[in-house]
C-alpha positions as CSV (number, residue, x, y, z in Angstrom):
1,X,-6.7,7.6,19.1
2,X,-3.6,5.4,17.9
3,X,-2.8,3.7,14.4
4,X,-4.9,0.6,14.2
5,X,-5.1,-2.2,12.0
6,X,-7.9,-5.1,11.2
7,X,-7.8,-8.1,9.0
8,X,-10.8,-8.2,6.6
9,X,-13.5,-10.8,6.3
10,X,-11.5,-13.8,4.9
11,X,-13.7,-13.7,1.6
12,X,-11.9,-10.1,0.8
13,X,-8.5,-11.5,2.1
14,X,-7.0,-12.5,-1.6
15,X,-8.0,-9.1,-2.6
16,X,-7.5,-7.1,0.4
17,X,-4.5,-6.8,2.5
18,X,-5.5,-5.1,5.7
19,X,-7.7,-2.4,7.2
20,X,-6.1,0.5,9.4
21,X,-7.9,3.9,11.0
22,X,-5.7,6.7,12.5
23,X,-6.6,10.2,14.5
24,X,-4.2,12.9,14.8
25,X,-4.3,16.3,15.9
26,X,-2.0,18.4,14.1
27,X,-0.4,21.0,16.0
28,X,2.4,24.0,14.8
29,X,5.2,22.5,13.5
30,X,3.2,18.8,13.0
31,X,1.4,19.4,9.7
32,X,3.8,17.9,6.9
33,X,4.1,14.5,6.1
34,X,6.2,12.9,3.7
35,X,4.3,9.6,2.2
36,X,7.2,7.3,0.7
37,X,6.2,4.6,-2.3
38,X,4.3,1.6,-1.3
39,X,3.4,-1.8,-2.7
40,X,0.0,-1.6,-2.1
41,X,-2.9,0.2,-3.7
42,X,-4.4,2.7,-0.8
43,X,-8.3,3.5,-0.8
44,X,-8.7,6.3,2.4
45,X,-11.5,8.0,3.5
46,X,-11.1,11.5,5.1
47,X,-12.9,13.6,7.8
48,X,-10.5,16.8,7.8
49,X,-8.8,19.2,6.0
50,X,-5.3,17.7,4.3
51,X,-3.7,18.5,1.3
52,X,-0.9,16.8,-1.4
53,X,1.8,17.7,-3.4
54,X,5.4,17.1,-4.6
55,X,8.2,16.8,-2.1
56,X,10.3,19.3,-3.7
57,X,7.5,22.2,-3.4
58,X,5.2,23.7,-5.9
59,X,1.4,23.9,-5.3
60,X,-0.7,22.0,-3.2
61,X,-4.2,20.3,-3.9
62,X,-6.8,19.4,-1.7
63,X,-7.5,15.3,-0.5
64,X,-10.6,14.1,-1.9
65,X,-13.0,12.7,0.8
66,X,-12.6,9.2,-0.6
67,X,-9.0,8.6,-3.0
68,X,-7.9,5.3,-4.8
69,X,-4.1,5.2,-5.5
70,X,-0.8,3.9,-5.1
71,X,2.4,2.1,-6.4
72,X,3.6,5.5,-7.4
73,X,7.2,5.9,-8.2
74,X,8.0,9.1,-6.2
75,X,7.5,10.2,-2.4
76,X,4.1,12.7,-1.5
77,X,3.9,15.3,0.6
78,X,0.6,15.5,2.9
79,X,-0.3,18.7,4.9
80,X,-2.9,18.4,7.5
81,X,-4.3,21.2,9.6
82,X,-6.3,20.4,12.9
83,X,-8.4,17.4,13.9
84,X,-8.0,14.6,11.3
85,X,-9.4,10.9,11.1
86,X,-8.6,8.8,7.9
87,X,-10.0,5.1,7.8
88,X,-8.4,2.8,4.8
89,X,-7.6,0.1,3.2
90,X,-4.5,-1.6,1.7
91,X,-5.6,-3.7,-1.5
92,X,-3.4,-6.1,-3.6
93,X,-3.4,-4.2,-6.9
94,X,-5.3,-6.9,-8.4
95,X,-7.8,-6.3,-5.5
96,X,-7.8,-2.9,-6.5
97,X,-8.0,-3.6,-10.1
98,X,-10.7,-6.1,-9.8
99,X,-13.0,-4.3,-7.7
100,X,-12.6,-0.4,-8.5
101,X,-10.8,-0.6,-12.0
102,X,-7.3,0.6,-10.8
103,X,-4.4,0.4,-12.9
104,X,-0.5,2.0,-12.5
105,X,0.1,5.2,-14.5
106,X,-3.3,7.3,-13.6
107,X,-3.6,9.7,-11.1
108,X,-5.4,8.6,-7.9
109,X,-8.9,8.2,-8.3
110,X,-11.5,10.4,-6.5
111,X,-14.6,7.9,-5.5
112,X,-16.9,10.5,-4.8
113,X,-18.4,10.9,-8.2
114,X,-18.9,7.3,-8.7
115,X,-20.3,6.1,-5.2
116,X,-21.4,8.8,-3.8
117,X,-23.8,7.6,-1.1
118,X,-20.9,4.9,0.2
119,X,-18.5,7.8,0.4
120,X,-20.6,10.3,2.2
121,X,-22.2,7.3,4.7
122,X,-18.3,6.5,5.5
123,X,-17.1,9.8,6.0
124,X,-20.3,11.1,8.0
125,X,-19.6,7.9,10.7
126,X,-15.8,9.4,10.6
127,X,-17.1,12.7,11.0
128,X,-19.1,11.5,14.1
129,X,-16.1,9.1,15.2
130,X,-18.0,6.0,14.9
131,X,-15.4,4.0,13.8
132,X,-16.6,0.6,14.0
133,X,-19.6,1.3,12.1
134,X,-17.4,3.2,9.5
135,X,-15.2,-0.2,9.4
136,X,-18.3,-2.2,9.0
137,X,-19.9,0.2,6.2
138,X,-16.6,0.0,4.4
139,X,-16.4,-3.5,4.7
140,X,-20.1,-4.4,3.3
141,X,-19.6,-1.9,0.4
142,X,-16.4,-3.8,-0.9
143,X,-18.4,-7.0,-0.4
144,X,-20.8,-5.9,-2.6
145,X,-18.2,-4.8,-5.2
146,X,-16.3,-8.3,-4.7
147,X,-19.7,-10.3,-5.3
148,X,-20.5,-8.4,-8.5
149,X,-17.1,-8.1,-9.8
150,X,-14.3,-10.4,-8.4
151,X,-13.2,-13.2,-11.0
152,X,-11.2,-16.3,-10.6
153,X,-7.6,-16.5,-9.8
154,X,-5.7,-16.2,-12.8
155,X,-1.5,-16.7,-13.9
156,X,-0.8,-13.3,-13.7
157,X,-2.5,-13.0,-9.8
158,X,-0.6,-16.3,-8.9
159,X,2.7,-14.6,-10.3
160,X,2.0,-11.4,-8.3
161,X,1.0,-13.1,-5.0
162,X,4.4,-15.1,-5.1
163,X,6.1,-11.9,-5.6
164,X,4.7,-10.5,-2.2
165,X,5.5,-13.8,-0.6
166,X,9.3,-13.9,-1.6
167,X,9.3,-9.9,-1.1
168,X,10.1,-9.1,-4.4
169,X,12.6,-11.4,-5.3
170,X,11.0,-14.1,-7.5
171,X,12.1,-14.2,-11.2
172,X,9.5,-14.0,-13.9
173,X,11.3,-16.6,-15.9
174,X,10.9,-18.9,-12.7
175,X,7.6,-17.9,-12.0
176,X,6.6,-18.8,-16.0
177,X,8.2,-22.0,-15.7
178,X,6.3,-22.6,-12.5
179,X,3.0,-21.9,-14.3
180,X,3.5,-23.2,-17.6
181,X,3.3,-20.4,-19.5
182,X,5.8,-18.3,-21.5
183,X,7.7,-15.5,-19.8
184,X,6.3,-13.0,-22.1
185,X,2.9,-14.2,-22.0
186,X,3.0,-14.3,-18.3
187,X,4.3,-10.5,-18.5
188,X,1.1,-9.5,-20.5
189,X,-1.3,-11.5,-18.3
190,X,0.5,-10.0,-15.4
191,X,-0.3,-6.2,-16.4
192,X,-4.0,-7.4,-17.7
193,X,-4.7,-9.0,-14.6
194,X,-2.4,-7.6,-11.6
195,X,-2.7,-3.7,-13.2
196,X,1.1,-3.1,-12.9
197,X,4.2,-4.6,-14.9
198,X,5.9,-7.4,-12.7
199,X,9.6,-5.3,-12.5
200,X,7.3,-2.1,-11.1
201,X,5.8,-4.3,-8.3
202,X,9.0,-6.3,-7.2
203,X,10.5,-2.8,-7.1
204,X,8.2,-1.2,-4.7
205,X,8.1,-4.4,-2.5
206,X,11.7,-4.9,-2.1
207,X,11.9,-1.0,-1.3
208,X,9.0,-0.8,1.3
209,X,10.7,-3.9,2.6
210,X,14.2,-2.1,3.4
211,X,12.4,1.0,4.4
212,X,10.1,-1.2,7.1
213,X,13.0,-3.1,8.1
214,X,15.3,0.5,8.6
215,X,12.2,1.9,10.7
216,X,12.3,-1.4,13.1
217,X,16.7,-1.2,13.5
218,X,18.0,2.4,11.8
219,X,21.5,0.9,12.9
220,X,21.0,-2.1,10.7
221,X,24.1,-2.8,8.1
222,X,23.3,-2.7,4.5
223,X,25.0,-5.2,2.7
224,X,23.5,-7.9,4.6
225,X,20.3,-6.6,4.0
226,X,20.9,-6.0,-0.1
227,X,22.0,-9.3,-0.1
228,X,19.1,-10.8,1.8
229,X,16.6,-9.2,-0.2
230,X,18.1,-10.1,-3.9
231,X,19.9,-6.6,-4.3
232,X,23.2,-7.2,-6.2
233,X,25.1,-5.1,-3.9
234,X,25.0,-2.2,-1.3
235,X,25.0,0.1,-3.7
236,X,22.3,-1.2,-5.8
237,X,20.1,-1.0,-2.8
238,X,21.1,2.7,-2.3
239,X,20.9,3.5,-5.5
240,X,17.3,2.5,-5.7
241,X,16.2,3.8,-2.4
242,X,17.4,6.9,-3.4
243,X,15.7,6.8,-6.7
244,X,12.3,6.0,-5.3
245,X,12.6,8.1,-2.0
246,X,14.7,11.1,-3.0
247,X,17.7,10.4,0.3
248,X,19.8,7.6,1.1
249,X,19.1,4.4,3.1
250,X,20.8,5.9,6.1
251,X,19.4,9.5,6.2
252,X,16.1,8.2,6.2
253,X,17.3,5.5,9.3
254,X,18.3,9.0,11.0
255,X,15.4,10.8,10.0
256,X,12.9,8.1,11.4
257,X,15.2,7.3,14.5
258,X,14.4,10.9,15.4
259,X,10.6,11.3,14.3
260,X,9.1,8.0,13.4
261,X,10.8,4.9,15.2
262,X,8.5,5.8,18.0
263,X,5.1,5.9,15.9
264,X,6.3,2.8,14.0
265,X,6.4,0.6,17.3
266,X,3.2,1.7,18.1
267,X,1.7,0.6,14.8
268,X,3.4,-2.6,15.1
269,X,1.4,-3.2,18.6
270,X,-1.4,-5.8,17.2
271,X,-0.7,-5.7,13.5
272,X,-1.6,-8.3,11.6
273,X,1.5,-11.0,11.1
274,X,2.4,-12.4,7.2
275,X,0.5,-11.9,4.3
276,X,-3.2,-12.9,4.6
277,X,-5.0,-14.4,1.9
278,X,-2.0,-14.9,-0.3
279,X,-1.2,-18.5,1.5
280,X,-5.0,-19.4,1.1
281,X,-4.7,-18.1,-3.0
282,X,-1.8,-20.3,-3.3
283,X,-3.3,-23.4,-1.7
284,X,-6.4,-23.1,-3.9
285,X,-4.1,-22.7,-7.1
286,X,-2.5,-26.2,-6.1
């Protein structure tokens, strides 16, 4: 089954960007993957056998049945064996914070202890290959959490939404002026509401945008890309990319051309366009 994406219920879109599902059979030579830093917090439910660890080697630990994590500044190595089914949700960081108590700096949260019944129900449906029921169960659970825990959009979240819409180029001082608050107050409110500081979130948004554009076109010139995304120059883009991925943009592009571009193109078919929920959030703020 190919990688597929689905939009969440409209009530959840200011908090949850997208659902996705994937099934893979890992044969010899296909077990190891590298996951680069992302701009979303990822909630995943697993049916299968997978382990994770640092890309530079060392011990691997089993992936839990249900985990919440993301916005890390280091790539991750994942090894999977045999048939693997995964159902996931990409959450904006303030969505993960409101619904599940996430904040940057903590290890991936294993949700099985606190939400055992929901985790067992979703994973059991994955084992039975009942994808639609698994998604419906996941969405019903998130809607219950939304009804109990969602709060009114604050200035920190509104600033975070603008970072996503601007692809990480919006400046905190400008956002503070637009929101009629001091930069220092906005930074404190940002961390409290979003769960991560604005600089880190902007770095990850810009990094993933570079990563995505190179996946689509590995021959893309770096100098105009750096200018388009607000880097000071090509060297700045290269330093940032190396710091977050442990490879240069050109090394990544060559690797992606060989191994991942065909997969990425399939993933894009039918993928939601734009930043669902954030435009609605801005309309309400205005």
